[in-house]
N, C-alpha and C positions, 0 to 999 in steps of 0.2 A: 789294144781296146783302148790304152787310157791316150785320151789326145792331145797335145800341149793347147792351149790359151794365152794367146800372148794380149793382153790388156792390161790397161792401170781402172779399169773400174772397179768400185770396192766391191764388196760381195754386202749380198742383205744380212740386218739381222735378224730374220728368222728365214724358215725354211717355205717355199713354196705353200699355201694350201691348194691341192693337184683338183679340186670341180669348182671351183671361180678364183681366176688369177686376171691380174697385168702382168704380162712380161716383164718379169726384171729385165733390163741394161746387161747382165750378165748373162744371162741364159740364152737371151737374142744375141748376142754376141755369135754364142757356142752355138746358135740353130746357123747362124750365117753363113760356117766355119762346115757346119753339114752338108748345109743349099749348095753351096758350091760343088763338094767332094761329091752329090749325085749330079748336081747338071755336069762336071764337067766327065767322069766317069761314065755316064752312060748306064749308072746302074739298076732303071724304073723302066728298062727295053725288057729285064726277064721278067716282071710281069707282065702279066696280060690280063689285068685289070685294068679297070679306070682309076687307081690310084693306091694308096698308103698312107699311112700315118706312123711317124715318124716321132722320134725323141728325143732331147738332149737330157743330161741332170749335171750340173756343175757339181764339182769334188775339190776336197780341198786333202791335202797329204802332206806328210811330211816328207821331203829325199835323205839320200844316203848321209848327206852331212846334218841332219835337221830341223832342216830349213821347213819353210813350212815353204808348198807350191797350190797350183792349182790348173784343173785339169778339167776332162769332159767328157764322157762316156755318151754314146750316138744308140738309139737302140729304133727298131720297126713293131709294128704289131701285126702276130703271129707267123703268118710265113714270106716268107717276098720270092716269090717265083716259085715256090716249092720247096726251097729251101729256108732254112733256121741256122746257115752255119757258114754264111757272108762274113767277112774280113771288113776289118774298121768299127761295127757293132760286135755289141752283147751279146754272149750265148742263151740260149733260152734258159728258163727255169727249170725243169726236165726237157733234154733233148728223147721226145719219144718218135722221131726219124729215123732211128737207124733200122738197116733191115733186116738185121736177125734179130735184134731186139725183138722183148714180149708183148711191144705196142703193135709193133709193123708184122707179126706172125699169126697176131690174134684177128687182127686188120682183115690179112690176106685168108682166113679160114672167112670168116662172116661177110665177104665179097663170095666168096664161094658156095655159101650159101643162098645167099640174096641170085645169085644167078641157078643154083637151083630151084629157087621159087619164082622164078620169071620163067624158066623151064613150064612147069607144073602150069602155071596163070597160060599160058598162052599153047598148050598143048590140044588139039583138035578131041580129043576123049573128053579131060575136063573139060571144055567150054561149053561139047552140047550137054554134058552132066549137067552144070552148072543150068544151061538155057532150060533141058527140058525140066530141071526143080522148079525154076521160076515160075516156069508155065503155070506147072502146077500149085504155085501157091497162092499166082494170081488169081486161076480158078478158086481155088477155097475163099479166098479171101471175100471174090464176086458173089459167089455162093453166099458169105454170112452178114456179106452187105443183103442183098436179097432176103434172104430170111430174118433181117433185123427193120426192113421196110414192112415187113408185112406181120411181125409181133406189132411194133409199133402202131399201121394198121388198128387191126385187131384190138388194141385196146383201148385207141380212138373210140374203136362202132362202142367197144363196152361201155364205156365211162359216157356216152350220150344216151345212149339206152337207160346205164341210171339216171342221169341226170333230165329226163322226159316229161318224169311226175307219172307216168304210165307204173300204175303196179306190176311187182315182179314176183312170180311163180318159183316155188322150192324149188324147183327141179332148174326153172331160166337159172337160180343163182348158183346151185352146182353144177351147173352146164358150162358159162360163164367163167368159175373156178377153175376149173378143171382145163377148161382152153388157153387161160392164162399161166397155171403149170406147167400142164405141156410145152407151149412153147418155150418159156424161158426153160426148162430142163433144156429141148431140144437147142436153142439157141448157145448153149452154154455146152452140149454132144457138140457138135458143130463149130466154134472154136477151141477143143480140145485138139477136134482130129485135126483141126490145123497145127496145131501146138506141136504134136504130135509128127506130125509131117512135118513138121521144120526142123526137128529135133532130133529125128530120128534116120536125117536124110543119111547115107553111107556112101561116101564114095570111094575110093581107097585112094584115088588122087587129092581130094577134099583133107582127111584125114593126114597123107602125110604131107599137107603144106600144111595143115594147124602144127602139128610137129617140128617144121621145119620155122616156122612164122615165131613157136614159143622157144627155142634153142636160140634161135638171132636174137633174141630179146634179152635172153636171161645172160648173154656171152656179152652182147653189149652196152645191158646195167654193170655185170662183172671187170669188163674190162673201164670202161667211164671209171667206176671206185678205186681199179687198180690205179688208175692214172694220177685224180686227183689225193689219193695218198701218198703218190710221188713227187707231187708238188710242196716241198717244204717249204714256207714263207718265214725269211731272218725279219728282226726288224734293229732298230738301232741297242737296244737294250739287250741281245741274244739271245734273246727267246725264235725258238723254232716251232713252224703251226703247219700241220698238212690243210688245207683247203678245204678238205670236208669237215676236219675241227672249226675250223675260221667259219668256215656258212652255216654248221649245225648251231654254233653263238648267233651268229646277225640276224640270220634270214629263216632259221630252222629249216631249211631246204638242204638239198645236195648243188653244188655252184654251177651256175651256166658251165656250156661249151664256147670253149675255148678261154675261159678262168685260167687267169696266171699266165696271157700268152702278151698280155697287150706291155704298152711300150715304159708305163713308171714301173711294174714289179718287173719287170727284166732288172731295166737301173739300177731298183734299189738294191736287189738281190746281188744286184755282183759287185754294186761298191761296199756293201756289209760283207760277202766273203770276203774283199780285196781290201779290210779295211781304212776303206775311202771316205770322209765324212761329208755326203748330202749338203750343200748349200740352199743348189735351185735347180728349178724342173720349167719344162717347157714340151710342147706337144702340137707339130704341124702336121698338115695335111699339104703332099703333096700329090699332083695330077687332077685329072678329072672328076667333076664329081659323081659317086655311083648314080645311078637312078631311082631309086628311092631315097636316099639321104641328100643334107642338102652338106656338101663339103667345099669351101675354097679351097685353092690353088694358094701355098704361103701361108694361107691363117692358121692361129694359134686356135686351139679347143683344151680344154678342160680333161681330168682323166673320166672314164665312162662309168654311171653309178653302180646298172648293177652288177657286174661284172668285179670292178673295183674298186669299188665303196667300202667290201667285208676287207678286201684284200690289204689295200691302203690302213686302210682304222689300222690292224694288225701291225703292218709295217712302218709306219710312221710312230709310234708306240718309240719314247726317248728321244725324239728328235725339237725341235723349238718350231711349230709348225705355225704359222701367220693365222690368223682365226678367220674365221666363216665370213666373207662379207656380207654375208646374207643373214649372218646374225645380230650385225652390227645394229644400233638405232640409225633410223635414215630420217632426215632432217628434208621433209617434202613441204608442196602451201595446202596451207586445207580447204577442204572442198568446199564448192560455193554452192548454194543455193537457188536453185531456179522457179522451183514448185513445190509447193508441200500443201497438202490440208490433213484429215486425220486418216485417211486411206493409202496415202504416196507419198512419195517424197521424191524430186526429183531431183540429181545434183549433179555439179561439173565436178569429176573426179581429177583431180591431177597424177601425173603420168611419177610417178616411181609409190604410189600409195594400193596396197591390195585394198580390192572389192568386199571379198570376206576375208576372215583373221586363218592365216596362213597352218601349214605344219611347222616342223619343228624346226628347221629351215630359217624360216621369214619370220619363227615367235617374236622381233626383238618389234614387229613392222604394226604398228597400229591400221588395222584396214577401217574402207570407210564405214564397215556395221559399226564395227566398236566406236567409234569416234558419237556418231549420231546414238548409236544406243547408253555411252555415255554423257550427255547432251540431256539433260531435264525435257528441256525448251523443246525438242522432236519426238518425247516420251507420249503416245497416247492414253487419254485418261485413268482410262479402263486395261490396257495391256502394254508388257515390257514386247510386244511382238516385234521385230524388223531385222529384214531379211532383204538381199538382193534380192531379183526378181530376174537380172541373169547377170552376165561376171563381163570385166574388161581381166587380160592383163595386168599387173604390178606395174610395167612397162606402159600403160597406152594411157593415154589419158579421154578427158571427153565423158559423152552423157552415161549417168545409170539413173536405171528406176530404183529405189525400193521400197517392198513391201511392209504397212503398217499393220495390218490386219490379216490373220492368216485368210480367211475370203480374197482377201484383193493380191494376197502372193499367190492363190490354187489359181485366179483368173489369168494373171500377167505370167507365170508359168508354160498356161495352157496357150496364152498366146504367142509366145514369145517358139514355145515348141510347135505350132503348128503355122510356122512362119503367114501369122497373122499384120506383122510387124515389119516394120522398112527400117533400113540402116544403114546410114553412108558417113565411107570415116575417110578423112584427108591423110597423106600421105608423105615423104618425102623419099626418094629411093634413090640409092647408089647406083648411076650409070643412066643410060636411055632401053628403054626395052629394046629387042629391035623387031621390024615387019610392024611398026604403029605410027599412026599421025595424031600430033598433038590436036588437041583443040585450046585453041584458047577460049575459045565464052560455051557456054552452053546451049541446046537445043533452047530453042524459041520457047518452048511447051510447056510453060512452065503453070503446074495443078493450082488450081485456085487455093486458097487457105481452107484450112480442113475444121476453122472451132471459132465461133463467131466471137467467144472470151475477149476483150481486148490483152489480160496481161499474159496469151497463147498464140493470138492474132500472128503470123507469120509474113509477110510479104516478102515475096520474091527470093522463095524457095529454091534452090539449085538440084529439087531430086530430078531427074531427068526420068523418062519412059523407058523401059531395056533395051524398046529395040532402037536405043542409040547407045548403047554399051557393045565392049568386048565380054568375050566371057574365057572364064578359066577353070574348067570342071577337072580337078585333080584329086583323086579319092584318099582322105587318110587316115593312118591309125597310130595308136601312140607305139613309138619305138623303145622296146620292152628291155633295151641293150642302155637304152642313154637315158631317161626319162628325164624331166618332162618334156621330153624333144619329142615328135611327132616327125615321119616320113612318109614315102606317095605308096600306096598299093594297089598296083590296080585291080586285085583276086580277092586282095580280106578287106581293105581297106573301106570308110564309108560312104557314101558320095560325100561332094562338096563343091560346091559351085561359087564362083563368084561374077560380079558384071562389074566391069572397069571404061574408068576415063580417063584419059591421059587429056591435062590440063595443060601444063607446061614442059619447055623442058628449057634447060638451059646447061649449054657449053663452059666446062669448065678450063680455063688454062692452067697450065703448072705453078702459073704466077699467083692467083688469083684467092687471096684468102674469101675462108667463108668462115660465116659467125656461128656454125653447125657445129665445127671441127676445132681443136685448138694447134691445130701444122695447116701445110698450104694444101689446097686440094689438087686433086691429081685425078679427079673424074667429074663427068659431067652428073647435072641430079635434078628428075624427074620432079613433077607435082603429080600426085594422082587420088581420083576420087575412088573408092573400092564399097562397092554395094554387096555385099555377102548375102544370099538366096539361103545358104546353111551355117548352122553355127558350130562348126566344131575348132573345136582344141588347137591354136595358130592356126586357124586356115589362113587369116592374109598374112601372113609370117611368111608361111608357108609357100602359097598362090605367089606371093611376091618373089622370093628367091629361087626357088623353084627352077630345073633348066628347061623346063615343059611349061613354066607356066611362065610370067615377065622377065625372068632369069636375072633380076634385080632387086637385094635386098632390101628392107628397109632402114633408111640410116638412125646408127647408132641400135640397131635390135642385136640385142647379145648371143642369142644363139645362133639365129640364121645370115648374121650380117655383116661387112668386113668392114667397113668404114667405127672405129668408134668418135661418141658425140657426147655433148651436152644431157639428152636422152635419147630413147626411138623416138622416131618422130612419126608417131602412129593420134590419132586423135576421134574419135568419134563426134563427129561434126553433127548430127540429124538423126533426129528418132519421130519415128511415130506409132504411136499404140491407140488402145482405148484405153479407158477409162476405166480399172477393175468396175467400181460399182456402178457406174450411172452410164456407164456405156460413150461417155463422149470421148470424139476424135480429140486427141489428145498431138498435137506436135509441137518437136522445139529444137533450135537453131543453139550451137556454139561453137561459132568459125575457128579456126586451128588459129590461124596467125602466121599460119607457113607461109613463106614468099623465101622464092628462089632469084 
């Protein structure tokens, strides 16, 4: 399991912070050894999916003569080709795949129950009985709804009679009360009859089905608890805790499925068990990207947070781990004020600055909101209110609107939510999108300036009619296993629409230096303008990077990209909205300055 690593590269002073890291040269050398092994052995032919995450852990140990040596361990996430016993790789923390073991035996029993449930659900007698019951419930529901209409109509007649001004006799008043009481009681009776019909539906098949479903749930829950208790994770101090205990402390919930089977926990567990000192680590993707996620072949990725953050927080205790880069003070340019009145601020946000105060990982960064809230010049006379009306990702630069009163904030939020605003972004992509035609100049239909205010009057606006643009429509949802990443989900994702226009393409050969990166470029670059019609989290970044989108990530994108750069090359360049108080059209431009 321990592989030689012949290199004179020095060991890093601290162990890799696994959730945000630059790959150490030593880990990169080990990764290249593993990649060579995968390529020459045809290992991935056993994996019928699209790709797999692999990881390496560089370790130090003393040989038989007491001399300090280095080597590396290798792992893959989950199963590979349905197996977890491949040579060259460390074993799982706990082997649940033994055919005669408790897990597999119980799994087979649950599968048998599934087959029995399926047989009942497809039985003609059961289907006929369910259809008859549904028809009865529909009839009763219709009767209730029809009688409810009668009740409402009768009440309206009584109300109209009382408001007519004509005197009511005692007999007429008593009759109206009796009618009201009777109809209310009758409506309750009909609803009760419908509820009883639902609860007293006795079908032998349905009763057995519910019993089997309950049995399946109980067995599955018990098996999951048994499995999680079997994963006993070590740390550098020699402490051992099972997954249930770990997640109870950090998330107050049960572990998610697959917890403990990612690369990092496997590698560290094996190292601790064999008295190997972890030095550095890295994880990379091999193969095509999944349909829902964005993964680039041979690109390095941090450990996932939902499964690995609690586990690794425990397992890294006792190691000298590098600090979280996201918690370090970031030095960025100051935001530039483009417009200010007593109700709003429009600013040009620099890349690397948060729009709003961040969570724990981002607590060291001052947000735009905090920057101006702490500047007495921009506080309103009678209020300390200051909120961003929309957001830009930390790594995105450009136009941002802040409200200085609650009234302005509510109205701006309404405009953004109802898509009454118009936004244009400029981005540099790594590569060239397929099946697209570059446009070096924009459509000639330039809209008229939308305000006569000399401070805001913008000539030669580059906003184009939608008919001149191409579209990307990929629904998005949060990746609960790897926040804050988003993924494409055609069934459960929220609709996300982006229009775009390719402005310029530059083919770069291997010897062409590019100002955006610190190394020679071996890919082409594309300048695009992006027009989001919805405002989903990371929408532009995912739509650019996803294989069904432009299939070219934004240059320098730390989550979805492939090319490192001095920043992420995405800029909010144009914004149109109406003043939240006066209703006056507002139009701002902030050219990115991105040149190919």
